[in-house]
VEXTI-183646 format. One record per residue (C-alpha): chain; residue in one letter; residue number from 0; x, y, z. Coordinates in steps of 0.25 Angstrom, whole numbers. Each point is the difference from the previous one (the first is absolute). Example, Ala and Ser with C-alpha at 12.3 -4.5 7.8 and 13.67 -1.06 7.14 Angstrom:
BEGIN
<site c="A" r="A" k="0" u="49" v="-18" w="31"/>
<site c="A" r="S" k="1" u="6" v="14" w="-2"/>
This chain:
BEGIN
<site c="A" r="M" k="0" u="77" v="52" w="14"/>
<site c="A" r="A" k="1" u="0" v="-10" w="11"/>
<site c="A" r="P" k="2" u="-5" v="-14" w="4"/>
<site c="A" r="V" k="3" u="-12" v="-1" w="10"/>
<site c="A" r="I" k="4" u="0" v="-11" w="11"/>
<site c="A" r="L" k="5" u="-11" v="-4" w="8"/>
<site c="A" r="R" k="6" u="3" v="-9" w="12"/>
<site c="A" r="N" k="7" u="-10" v="-7" w="9"/>
<site c="A" r="L" k="8" u="-10" v="12" w="-3"/>
<site c="A" r="N" k="9" u="-12" v="0" w="8"/>
<site c="A" r="K" k="10" u="-12" v="10" w="2"/>
<site c="A" r="S" k="11" u="-12" v="-2" w="10"/>
<site c="A" r="F" k="12" u="-12" v="9" w="2"/>
<site c="A" r="E" k="13" u="-4" v="-4" w="14"/>
<site c="A" r="E" k="14" u="-3" v="-15" w="-2"/>
<site c="A" r="I" k="15" u="1" v="0" w="-15"/>
<site c="A" r="R" k="16" u="13" v="-4" w="-6"/>
<site c="A" r="A" k="17" u="-1" v="7" w="-13"/>
<site c="A" r="V" k="18" u="15" v="-4" w="-5"/>
<site c="A" r="R" k="19" u="6" v="-13" w="6"/>
<site c="A" r="D" k="20" u="15" v="-3" w="-1"/>
<site c="A" r="V" k="21" u="3" v="6" w="-14"/>
<site c="A" r="N" k="22" u="14" v="-3" w="-4"/>
<site c="A" r="L" k="23" u="4" v="6" w="-14"/>
<site c="A" r="E" k="24" u="12" v="5" w="-7"/>
<site c="A" r="I" k="25" u="-2" v="9" w="-11"/>
<site c="A" r="R" k="26" u="12" v="2" w="-9"/>
<site c="A" r="D" k="27" u="6" v="13" w="-4"/>
<site c="A" r="K" k="28" u="-7" v="5" w="-13"/>
<site c="A" r="E" k="29" u="-10" v="-11" w="1"/>
<site c="A" r="F" k="30" u="-15" v="2" w="-2"/>
<site c="A" r="V" k="31" u="-8" v="-9" w="10"/>
<site c="A" r="V" k="32" u="-15" v="-1" w="0"/>
<site c="A" r="L" k="33" u="-8" v="-3" w="13"/>
<site c="A" r="V" k="34" u="-13" v="-6" w="-4"/>
<site c="A" r="G" k="35" u="-12" v="-6" w="7"/>
<site c="A" r="P" k="36" u="-15" v="2" w="3"/>
<site c="A" r="S" k="37" u="-5" v="11" w="9"/>
<site c="A" r="G" k="38" u="5" v="-1" w="14"/>
<site c="A" r="C" k="39" u="12" v="-9" w="-3"/>
<site c="A" r="G" k="40" u="10" v="10" w="6"/>
<site c="A" r="K" k="41" u="6" v="5" w="-13"/>
<site c="A" r="T" k="42" u="-3" v="15" w="2"/>
<site c="A" r="T" k="43" u="4" v="-1" w="15"/>
<site c="A" r="T" k="44" u="13" v="-6" w="-4"/>
<site c="A" r="L" k="45" u="3" v="11" w="-10"/>
<site c="A" r="R" k="46" u="-4" v="11" w="10"/>
<site c="A" r="M" k="47" u="9" v="-6" w="11"/>
<site c="A" r="V" k="48" u="12" v="2" w="-11"/>
<site c="A" r="A" k="49" u="-5" v="14" w="-2"/>
<site c="A" r="G" k="50" u="0" v="3" w="14"/>
<site c="A" r="L" k="51" u="-15" v="4" w="0"/>
<site c="A" r="E" k="52" u="-3" v="-12" w="9"/>
<site c="A" r="T" k="53" u="7" v="-4" w="13"/>
<site c="A" r="I" k="54" u="6" v="-13" w="1"/>
<site c="A" r="T" k="55" u="-4" v="-10" w="11"/>
<site c="A" r="S" k="56" u="12" v="-8" w="-2"/>
<site c="A" r="G" k="57" u="11" v="-3" w="-10"/>
<site c="A" r="Q" k="58" u="9" v="8" w="-8"/>
<site c="A" r="V" k="59" u="0" v="8" w="-13"/>
<site c="A" r="L" k="60" u="13" v="3" w="-7"/>
<site c="A" r="I" k="61" u="2" v="10" w="-11"/>
<site c="A" r="G" k="62" u="14" v="-2" w="-5"/>
<site c="A" r="D" k="63" u="8" v="-5" w="12"/>
<site c="A" r="K" k="64" u="-8" v="9" w="10"/>
<site c="A" r="V" k="65" u="-11" v="-4" w="9"/>
<site c="A" r="V" k="66" u="-11" v="11" w="-2"/>
<site c="A" r="N" k="67" u="-10" v="-5" w="10"/>
<site c="A" r="E" k="68" u="1" v="13" w="8"/>
<site c="A" r="L" k="69" u="3" v="10" w="-12"/>
<site c="A" r="P" k="70" u="-12" v="9" w="-4"/>
<site c="A" r="P" k="71" u="-4" v="-2" w="-15"/>
<site c="A" r="M" k="72" u="7" v="13" w="-5"/>
<site c="A" r="D" k="73" u="13" v="-6" w="5"/>
<site c="A" r="R" k="74" u="-1" v="-14" w="-7"/>
<site c="A" r="D" k="75" u="3" v="5" w="-14"/>
<site c="A" r="I" k="76" u="-12" v="-6" w="-6"/>
<site c="A" r="A" k="77" u="-11" v="5" w="-9"/>
<site c="A" r="M" k="78" u="-15" v="-5" w="0"/>
<site c="A" r="V" k="79" u="-11" v="0" w="-10"/>
<site c="A" r="F" k="80" u="-13" v="-2" w="6"/>
<site c="A" r="Q" k="81" u="-14" v="-5" w="-5"/>
<site c="A" r="N" k="82" u="-5" v="14" w="1"/>
<site c="A" r="Y" k="83" u="8" v="9" w="-8"/>
<site c="A" r="A" k="84" u="0" v="10" w="12"/>
<site c="A" r="L" k="85" u="3" v="12" w="-9"/>
<site c="A" r="Y" k="86" u="-2" v="14" w="5"/>
<site c="A" r="P" k="87" u="-11" v="6" w="-8"/>
<site c="A" r="H" k="88" u="4" v="14" w="1"/>
<site c="A" r="M" k="89" u="14" v="-2" w="-5"/>
<site c="A" r="S" k="90" u="5" v="-2" w="-14"/>
<site c="A" r="V" k="91" u="6" v="-13" w="-5"/>
<site c="A" r="Y" k="92" u="14" v="6" w="1"/>
<site c="A" r="D" k="93" u="-3" v="5" w="15"/>
<site c="A" r="N" k="94" u="-6" v="-14" w="3"/>
<site c="A" r="M" k="95" u="13" v="-7" w="-5"/>
<site c="A" r="A" k="96" u="9" v="10" w="6"/>
<site c="A" r="F" k="97" u="-7" v="1" w="14"/>
<site c="A" r="G" k="98" u="9" v="-10" w="7"/>
<site c="A" r="L" k="99" u="13" v="6" w="-5"/>
<site c="A" r="K" k="100" u="-4" v="14" w="4"/>
<site c="A" r="M" k="101" u="-3" v="-6" w="14"/>
<site c="A" r="R" k="102" u="14" v="-6" w="1"/>
<site c="A" r="K" k="103" u="6" v="14" w="-4"/>
<site c="A" r="F" k="104" u="5" v="-4" w="-14"/>
<site c="A" r="D" k="105" u="6" v="10" w="-9"/>
<site c="A" r="R" k="106" u="-10" v="6" w="-10"/>
<site c="A" r="A" k="107" u="8" v="-4" w="-12"/>
<site c="A" r="E" k="108" u="2" v="-14" w="5"/>
<site c="A" r="I" k="109" u="-15" v="-1" w="2"/>
<site c="A" r="A" k="110" u="-3" v="5" w="-14"/>
<site c="A" r="R" k="111" u="10" v="-10" w="-6"/>
<site c="A" r="R" k="112" u="-6" v="-12" w="8"/>
<site c="A" r="V" k="113" u="-14" v="4" w="-3"/>
<site c="A" r="Q" k="114" u="3" v="2" w="-15"/>
<site c="A" r="E" k="115" u="7" v="-13" w="-1"/>
<site c="A" r="A" k="116" u="-11" v="-8" w="7"/>
<site c="A" r="A" k="117" u="-11" v="7" w="-8"/>
<site c="A" r="A" k="118" u="8" v="-4" w="-13"/>
<site c="A" r="I" k="119" u="1" v="-15" w="5"/>
<site c="A" r="L" k="120" u="-15" v="0" w="2"/>
<site c="A" r="G" k="121" u="-4" v="8" w="-12"/>
<site c="A" r="I" k="122" u="-7" v="11" w="8"/>
<site c="A" r="E" k="123" u="9" v="11" w="-3"/>
<site c="A" r="N" k="124" u="-11" v="8" w="-7"/>
<site c="A" r="H" k="125" u="-9" v="-1" w="12"/>
<site c="A" r="L" k="126" u="9" v="6" w="10"/>
<site c="A" r="K" k="127" u="-9" v="13" w="1"/>
<site c="A" r="R" k="128" u="-13" v="-7" w="2"/>
<site c="A" r="K" k="129" u="-8" v="-3" w="12"/>
<site c="A" r="P" k="130" u="-3" v="-15" w="4"/>
<site c="A" r="R" k="131" u="-15" v="2" w="-3"/>
<site c="A" r="Q" k="132" u="4" v="3" w="-15"/>
<site c="A" r="L" k="133" u="7" v="-13" w="-1"/>
<site c="A" r="S" k="134" u="-5" v="-14" w="-3"/>
<site c="A" r="G" k="135" u="1" v="-12" w="10"/>
<site c="A" r="G" k="136" u="13" v="-5" w="-7"/>
<site c="A" r="Q" k="137" u="6" v="14" w="-1"/>
<site c="A" r="R" k="138" u="-2" v="2" w="15"/>
<site c="A" r="Q" k="139" u="6" v="-14" w="3"/>
<site c="A" r="R" k="140" u="12" v="5" w="-8"/>
<site c="A" r="V" k="141" u="1" v="12" w="8"/>
<site c="A" r="A" k="142" u="0" v="-8" w="13"/>
<site c="A" r="L" k="143" u="11" v="-9" w="-6"/>
<site c="A" r="G" k="144" u="8" v="13" w="-4"/>
<site c="A" r="R" k="145" u="-1" v="5" w="14"/>
<site c="A" r="A" k="146" u="7" v="-13" w="5"/>
<site c="A" r="I" k="147" u="10" v="0" w="-11"/>
<site c="A" r="V" k="148" u="5" v="14" w="3"/>
<site c="A" r="R" k="149" u="4" v="-5" w="13"/>
<site c="A" r="H" k="150" u="11" v="-10" w="-5"/>
<site c="A" r="P" k="151" u="-3" v="-9" w="11"/>
<site c="A" r="Q" k="152" u="7" v="-13" w="4"/>
<site c="A" r="V" k="153" u="-14" v="-7" w="0"/>
<site c="A" r="F" k="154" u="-13" v="2" w="-7"/>
<site c="A" r="L" k="155" u="-13" v="-5" w="7"/>
<site c="A" r="F" k="156" u="-12" v="-2" w="-8"/>
<site c="A" r="D" k="157" u="-14" v="-2" w="7"/>
<site c="A" r="E" k="158" u="-10" v="-5" w="-10"/>
<site c="A" r="P" k="159" u="3" v="12" w="-9"/>
<site c="A" r="L" k="160" u="-9" v="-5" w="-12"/>
<site c="A" r="S" k="161" u="-12" v="-4" w="7"/>
<site c="A" r="N" k="162" u="-8" v="13" w="-3"/>
<site c="A" r="L" k="163" u="3" v="-1" w="-15"/>
<site c="A" r="D" k="164" u="-9" v="-6" w="-10"/>
<site c="A" r="A" k="165" u="4" v="-14" w="-6"/>
<site c="A" r="K" k="166" u="7" v="5" w="-13"/>
<site c="A" r="L" k="167" u="7" v="11" w="8"/>
<site c="A" r="R" k="168" u="5" v="-10" w="10"/>
<site c="A" r="V" k="169" u="7" v="-8" w="-11"/>
<site c="A" r="Q" k="170" u="6" v="12" w="-6"/>
<site c="A" r="M" k="171" u="5" v="5" w="14"/>
<site c="A" r="R" k="172" u="5" v="-14" w="4"/>
<site c="A" r="V" k="173" u="9" v="1" w="-13"/>
<site c="A" r="E" k="174" u="5" v="14" w="4"/>
<site c="A" r="I" k="175" u="3" v="-4" w="14"/>
<site c="A" r="K" k="176" u="9" v="-12" w="-5"/>
<site c="A" r="K" k="177" u="7" v="9" w="-10"/>
<site c="A" r="L" k="178" u="2" v="10" w="11"/>
<site c="A" r="H" k="179" u="7" v="-10" w="9"/>
<site c="A" r="N" k="180" u="8" v="-5" w="-11"/>
<site c="A" r="R" k="181" u="5" v="14" w="-3"/>
<site c="A" r="L" k="182" u="2" v="4" w="14"/>
<site c="A" r="G" k="183" u="5" v="-13" w="6"/>
<site c="A" r="T" k="184" u="-5" v="4" w="14"/>
<site c="A" r="T" k="185" u="-4" v="-11" w="10"/>
<site c="A" r="A" k="186" u="-15" v="-1" w="0"/>
<site c="A" r="I" k="187" u="-11" v="-6" w="9"/>
<site c="A" r="Y" k="188" u="-14" v="-1" w="-6"/>
<site c="A" r="V" k="189" u="-13" v="-4" w="7"/>
<site c="A" r="T" k="190" u="-12" v="-5" w="-8"/>
<site c="A" r="H" k="191" u="-12" v="-9" w="1"/>
<site c="A" r="D" k="192" u="1" v="-2" w="-15"/>
<site c="A" r="Q" k="193" u="8" v="-13" w="-3"/>
<site c="A" r="V" k="194" u="1" v="4" w="-15"/>
<site c="A" r="E" k="195" u="7" v="13" w="4"/>
<site c="A" r="A" k="196" u="9" v="-8" w="10"/>
<site c="A" r="M" k="197" u="3" v="-10" w="-11"/>
<site c="A" r="T" k="198" u="4" v="10" w="-11"/>
<site c="A" r="L" k="199" u="7" v="10" w="9"/>
<site c="A" r="G" k="200" u="8" v="-8" w="10"/>
<site c="A" r="D" k="201" u="14" v="-5" w="-1"/>
<site c="A" r="R" k="202" u="-5" v="-8" w="12"/>
<site c="A" r="V" k="203" u="-14" v="-2" w="6"/>
<site c="A" r="V" k="204" u="-3" v="-1" w="15"/>
<site c="A" r="V" k="205" u="-13" v="-7" w="2"/>
<site c="A" r="M" k="206" u="-7" v="3" w="13"/>
<site c="A" r="R" k="207" u="-12" v="-5" w="8"/>
<site c="A" r="D" k="208" u="-4" v="3" w="14"/>
<site c="A" r="G" k="209" u="13" v="7" w="3"/>
<site c="A" r="L" k="210" u="8" v="-11" w="-4"/>
<site c="A" r="V" k="211" u="9" v="-1" w="-12"/>
<site c="A" r="Q" k="212" u="-4" v="-13" w="-8"/>
<site c="A" r="Q" k="213" u="10" v="0" w="-11"/>
<site c="A" r="V" k="214" u="11" v="9" w="-6"/>
<site c="A" r="G" k="215" u="5" v="-2" w="-14"/>
<site c="A" r="E" k="216" u="1" v="5" w="-15"/>
<site c="A" r="P" k="217" u="-14" v="0" w="-6"/>
<site c="A" r="I" k="218" u="2" v="-12" w="-9"/>
<site c="A" r="E" k="219" u="5" v="-8" w="12"/>
<site c="A" r="L" k="220" u="-13" v="3" w="8"/>
<site c="A" r="Y" k="221" u="-8" v="-3" w="-12"/>
<site c="A" r="N" k="222" u="6" v="-13" w="-3"/>
<site c="A" r="R" k="223" u="4" v="-5" w="14"/>
<site c="A" r="P" k="224" u="-9" v="6" w="10"/>
<site c="A" r="A" k="225" u="3" v="-4" w="14"/>
<site c="A" r="N" k="226" u="-14" v="-2" w="5"/>
<site c="A" r="R" k="227" u="-15" v="0" w="-5"/>
<site c="A" r="F" k="228" u="-2" v="15" w="4"/>
<site c="A" r="V" k="229" u="12" v="5" w="-9"/>
<site c="A" r="A" k="230" u="-5" v="-10" w="-11"/>
<site c="A" r="G" k="231" u="-14" v="6" w="0"/>
<site c="A" r="F" k="232" u="5" v="15" w="2"/>
<site c="A" r="I" k="233" u="10" v="0" w="-11"/>
<site c="A" r="G" k="234" u="-5" v="-2" w="-14"/>
<site c="A" r="S" k="235" u="-13" v="6" w="-7"/>
<site c="A" r="P" k="236" u="-9" v="-7" w="-1"/>
<site c="A" r="A" k="237" u="3" v="-7" w="13"/>
<site c="A" r="M" k="238" u="5" v="-14" w="1"/>
<site c="A" r="N" k="239" u="-11" v="-11" w="0"/>
<site c="A" r="F" k="240" u="0" v="-9" w="12"/>
<site c="A" r="A" k="241" u="-7" v="-14" w="2"/>
<site c="A" r="P" k="242" u="1" v="-10" w="12"/>
<site c="A" r="V" k="243" u="5" v="-13" w="-5"/>
<site c="A" r="K" k="244" u="5" v="-13" w="6"/>
<site c="A" r="L" k="245" u="14" v="-5" w="-4"/>
<site c="A" r="S" k="246" u="0" v="-15" w="-2"/>
<site c="A" r="L" k="247" u="12" v="-9" w="-4"/>
<site c="A" r="V" k="248" u="-5" v="-11" w="-10"/>
<site c="A" r="N" k="249" u="10" v="-10" w="-6"/>
<site c="A" r="G" k="250" u="11" v="11" w="2"/>
<site c="A" r="V" k="251" u="-8" v="11" w="-7"/>
<site c="A" r="L" k="252" u="-5" v="12" w="8"/>
<site c="A" r="W" k="253" u="-14" v="4" w="-2"/>
<site c="A" r="A" k="254" u="-8" v="13" w="4"/>
<site c="A" r="A" k="255" u="-15" v="-2" w="1"/>
<site c="A" r="N" k="256" u="-13" v="6" w="5"/>
<site c="A" r="D" k="257" u="-14" v="-1" w="-5"/>
<site c="A" r="G" k="258" u="2" v="7" w="-13"/>
<site c="A" r="L" k="259" u="14" v="-3" w="-4"/>
<site c="A" r="R" k="260" u="11" v="-11" w="0"/>
<site c="A" r="I" k="261" u="13" v="4" w="-5"/>
<site c="A" r="K" k="262" u="14" v="-7" w="-1"/>
<site c="A" r="V" k="263" u="10" v="8" w="7"/>
<site c="A" r="P" k="264" u="13" v="1" w="-9"/>
<site c="A" r="E" k="265" u="12" v="-7" w="5"/>
<site c="A" r="E" k="266" u="8" v="12" w="3"/>
<site c="A" r="T" k="267" u="-11" v="6" w="9"/>
<site c="A" r="A" k="268" u="-3" v="-14" w="6"/>
<site c="A" r="S" k="269" u="15" v="-2" w="5"/>
<site c="A" r="R" k="270" u="-3" v="12" w="9"/>
<site c="A" r="L" k="271" u="-13" v="-5" w="4"/>
<site c="A" r="D" k="272" u="3" v="-15" w="2"/>
<site c="A" r="P" k="273" u="1" v="1" w="16"/>
<site c="A" r="H" k="274" u="-13" v="7" w="-1"/>
<site c="A" r="G" k="275" u="-7" v="-12" w="-7"/>
<site c="A" r="D" k="276" u="-14" v="-4" w="5"/>
<site c="A" r="R" k="277" u="-4" v="13" w="6"/>
<site c="A" r="E" k="278" u="-8" v="13" w="-2"/>
<site c="A" r="A" k="279" u="6" v="12" w="-7"/>
<site c="A" r="I" k="280" u="-4" v="12" w="-7"/>
<site c="A" r="L" k="281" u="2" v="0" w="-15"/>
<site c="A" r="G" k="282" u="3" v="14" w="-6"/>
<site c="A" r="V" k="283" u="0" v="3" w="-15"/>
<site c="A" r="R" k="284" u="1" v="14" w="-7"/>
<site c="A" r="P" k="285" u="-11" v="3" w="-10"/>
<site c="A" r="E" k="286" u="11" v="2" w="-11"/>
<site c="A" r="D" k="287" u="4" v="-15" w="3"/>
<site c="A" r="L" k="288" u="-14" v="-5" w="-5"/>
<site c="A" r="R" k="289" u="-4" v="-1" w="-14"/>
<site c="A" r="V" k="290" u="-10" v="-7" w="-9"/>
<site c="A" r="A" k="291" u="5" v="-14" w="-2"/>
<site c="A" r="R" k="292" u="2" v="-5" w="-14"/>
<site c="A" r="E" k="293" u="-6" v="-13" w="-5"/>
<site c="A" r="G" k="294" u="7" v="-12" w="4"/>
<site c="A" r="E" k="295" u="8" v="7" w="11"/>
<site c="A" r="A" k="296" u="4" v="-8" w="12"/>
<site c="A" r="P" k="297" u="-12" v="-1" w="10"/>
<site c="A" r="D" k="298" u="9" v="-1" w="12"/>
<site c="A" r="M" k="299" u="4" v="15" w="-1"/>
<site c="A" r="S" k="300" u="-14" v="6" w="-3"/>
<site c="A" r="V" k="301" u="-13" v="2" w="6"/>
<site c="A" r="D" k="302" u="-15" v="2" w="-3"/>
<site c="A" r="A" k="303" u="-6" v="14" w="2"/>
<site c="A" r="V" k="304" u="-13" v="7" w="-2"/>
<site c="A" r="V" k="305" u="1" v="14" w="-4"/>
<site c="A" r="E" k="306" u="-8" v="10" w="9"/>
<site c="A" r="V" k="307" u="6" v="14" w="-4"/>
<site c="A" r="V" k="308" u="7" v="4" w="-13"/>
<site c="A" r="E" k="309" u="8" v="13" w="1"/>
<site c="A" r="Q" k="310" u="5" v="5" w="-14"/>
<site c="A" r="L" k="311" u="13" v="8" w="2"/>
<site c="A" r="G" k="312" u="5" v="1" w="-14"/>
<site c="A" r="S" k="313" u="14" v="-5" w="2"/>
<site c="A" r="E" k="314" u="-6" v="-12" w="8"/>
<site c="A" r="V" k="315" u="-13" v="-6" w="5"/>
<site c="A" r="L" k="316" u="-2" v="-3" w="14"/>
<site c="A" r="L" k="317" u="-9" v="-12" w="3"/>
<site c="A" r="D" k="318" u="-6" v="-1" w="14"/>
<site c="A" r="V" k="319" u="-3" v="-15" w="1"/>
<site c="A" r="S" k="320" u="-4" v="-11" w="10"/>
<site c="A" r="V" k="321" u="8" v="-12" w="1"/>
<site c="A" r="G" k="322" u="-8" v="-9" w="9"/>
<site c="A" r="S" k="323" u="-2" v="8" w="12"/>
<site c="A" r="S" k="324" u="12" v="9" w="-2"/>
<site c="A" r="Q" k="325" u="-1" v="13" w="-7"/>
<site c="A" r="M" k="326" u="11" v="4" w="-10"/>
<site c="A" r="V" k="327" u="4" v="11" w="-10"/>
<site c="A" r="A" k="328" u="7" v="-4" w="-13"/>
<site c="A" r="A" k="329" u="7" v="10" w="-9"/>
<site c="A" r="V" k="330" u="-1" v="-5" w="-14"/>
<site c="A" r="E" k="331" u="3" v="5" w="-14"/>
<site c="A" r="P" k="332" u="-9" v="10" w="-6"/>
<site c="A" r="T" k="333" u="-4" v="-9" w="-11"/>
<site c="A" r="V" k="334" u="-8" v="-9" w="10"/>
<site c="A" r="R" k="335" u="-15" v="1" w="-2"/>
<site c="A" r="A" k="336" u="-7" v="-4" w="13"/>
<site c="A" r="K" k="337" u="-13" v="2" w="5"/>
<site c="A" r="I" k="338" u="-7" v="-1" w="14"/>
<site c="A" r="R" k="339" u="-3" v="-14" w="4"/>
<site c="A" r="D" k="340" u="10" v="-6" w="-11"/>
<site c="A" r="R" k="341" u="7" v="-12" w="5"/>
<site c="A" r="L" k="342" u="15" v="0" w="-3"/>
<site c="A" r="R" k="343" u="13" v="-8" w="2"/>
<site c="A" r="L" k="344" u="11" v="8" w="6"/>
<site c="A" r="A" k="345" u="14" v="-4" w="0"/>
<site c="A" r="L" k="346" u="10" v="4" w="11"/>
<site c="A" r="N" k="347" u="14" v="4" w="-2"/>
<site c="A" r="P" k="348" u="8" v="-11" w="7"/>
<site c="A" r="E" k="349" u="11" v="10" w="4"/>
<site c="A" r="G" k="350" u="-10" v="10" w="6"/>
<site c="A" r="L" k="351" u="-6" v="-9" w="11"/>
<site c="A" r="H" k="352" u="2" v="5" w="15"/>
<site c="A" r="F" k="353" u="-3" v="-8" w="12"/>
<site c="A" r="F" k="354" u="-2" v="6" w="14"/>
<site c="A" r="D" k="355" u="-2" v="-6" w="14"/>
<site c="A" r="P" k="356" u="-15" v="2" w="4"/>
<site c="A" r="R" k="357" u="4" v="3" w="14"/>
<site c="A" r="S" k="358" u="12" v="9" w="0"/>
<site c="A" r="E" k="359" u="-3" v="5" w="-15"/>
<site c="A" r="A" k="360" u="15" v="-1" w="-2"/>
<site c="A" r="A" k="361" u="5" v="-5" w="-14"/>
<site c="A" r="I" k="362" u="3" v="-15" w="0"/>
């Protein structure tokens, strides 16, 4: 096991800077997830760690060794790809054993490692089968097993679940987390799925346009996003945003636009006071909106018109218009609402976020 350190890591493809000044320290035995939209540089960063992509500038350290010039086979890493990349003519056993055979391991040691990995993954009864005889989830387990038998210092995962159906993705997500807890190997995982990132990562690295936007534990990114991009990317459904004007009236800070006027709670206002009488972006998560009770304070609620109703069983998602702003409210499943209904929605005062409209940084 070993820590992985990225120092001022850069990658350029001619005039395109795919990765820009990435600095990251991944602790020994830590599970870190790189997440972001397509083209954000997450896979390129992973491939530079693996040695599959040359580094334009900067350093990659595995343990205490700079590995920039080391070929992939000498970096003591194992990688699981989006494509299972199994040899179709080989049995499961031979697919899992292939890397060890290439490294001239003793037959008995190969058998021991393969049997051990197969038992961990629950595929010990499939070792004689060919990949075509396996389901997608079983093939993914074989790909994981091929990595496990290496006993590497670092596991690298490149969107390994993206080819699976929704139910199997959830199941394999749990299996990967159990596997990490059992093996205790340093792991770097790349995904575009923020739910995967939040459920798997000890820490999550959010990337955009080759730049790291924020690094933190999942709950930290959810509760204290550094900017509007992170706020909108982390959380499902995504955070609602509405342009507002902040105004200080008789010592009370108000946020208002053509469809809402809410009193900013004192604790939040204390952070925003220097920003009184200025434009801002209000952010509120769908789960921080609910149907207001009769007689509830009007200064923390808004009038909304229902446009779409999504019944999810455990909750109801209401797509609503609040003035000229569009929002989503995640309300209790007992709420009965129809299209064009007018509702009063209460906001959770502890769930308000404000962002600078120009820099998009959290205020």
